[in-house]
N, C-alpha and C positions, 0 to 999 in steps of 0.2 A: 160866620166869617171869623169872629174873634176866636172861636174854639179851634178852627183849623190853624190860625196863626199861632195860637198857644201850643198846639201839638207840634207844629213844625219847629218852633223854637225849643221845645223840650227835646225833641229827637236830635236837633243840632247839638245841643249841650252834651247829650250822651255820646254822639259821634265824636266830637272834639275831645271829650274825656277819655274815650277809648283810644284815640290816636295818641294822646299824650302819654298814656300808660304804655302803649306799644313802643314809643320812641324811648321811654325811660328804660324799658327792658333791653332794647337794642343798644343803647349807648353804654351800658355797663361793660367794662373792659378797658384795655389798654389801646390808646390811639396815638400814632406817632406821625410826625411830619415826613412825608416821602422825599422831599427835596433835600433835607438835611441828611437823611440816610443815603441817598444817592451821591451827594457831594462829599460826605465825610465818613460814611459808614456808621455814624452814631445814631442810636435810637432816642429821640427826644420827643416828649409830648405829654400826654395826660393819662391818668388812670381814674376812671369813674367806678365807684364802688356802690354797692347796695346801701340804701339808707341815706344817700345824699352826701357821702364822704368822697373826697377826691385828693389826688396828689399829683405832683409834677414828676415826670420820668426824665432823670438826667439833666434837670434845669435847676442847679443849686440856688439860683436867685429867686426862685418862687417857692413859697411855703403855702400851698393850696390846702383848703380845709373842706369847703362844701360845694356842691353843684345842685342845680335844680332846673327843671323845664317849666317855663311859665309862657303860655300863649304861643308856643312855637319858638321861643328864644331859650337858648342855653345860657344860664347865669352861673358864673364861677366866682367864688370869693376866697380870699386868703390874704397873704401878705407878700410884698415884694421887697427883696433885700438889695440895696444898691452897693456898688463897690466900696463906697465910704463908710459902710455899716449902717447907714440910715434905713430904717424899716418903714414901709408905707403900706397903707390898706390897698389891696389889689381886688378889683372887681370888673368883670366883663359881662357884656350882654350882647350876644350874637345870635342872629336868627339862623336856625337850622335850615339849610338850603335843601339838603337831602341826606338821608342815611340808609345804608345797606349793611349787609353783614361785613363787608370789606371797607367801606368808605363813609367818611363823615365830612360834609361840606358845611362850613360856618361862614355865613355872609356878614361881613363887617360893615360894608358900605353898599347901599342899594343903587345909589345914583352913579352917573357916568363919571369916571370909570368905576365899574363895579368891582369891588374888592372882596375876595373870598379866600378862605384858607381850606386846604384839603388835608385830611388826616386819614391814615390807613390803619386798619386793625393790626395790632402787633402780631397776631396769629398768621396774617397773610402778607405782610409787608415784604418779607424776605423772598416770597414766591413772585411778587409783582414788581419788585424794584431791584436793580442790581447796582451796588455801590460802584462808583468809579474809582475809589480808593481801595486798593487791595488790603485786606486786614493783615495785621502783623503776624508773621509766621514764627513760632518759637519752637 
């Protein structure tokens, strides 16, 4: 029985490890908030790069540096700049609800009311969301 339990635990570790690696490969890219894009036409979000580097997209108050996935949670670290010039450490830890090639859901609060953020891959956001604001024509 002990041998069976150890085998199951070992296989579980490999399964979770491979899941984490799959998610890490899927998350690399640019992810933007569809609601901001729909209401203003602006692309704002995050870019996750190989090697755990990240940056903010069109969010000048965020100086993001690193990202990692730990036990199903996305952890982003960097610095936040306030209007008065004060710089503070920025760190988030949000559970990955789901991820596809087009969508990334980050769960901020599990309890009622459940709070989650949706991001769309920058490659597909323009196909999936139409801005209400017409872009400037020059």
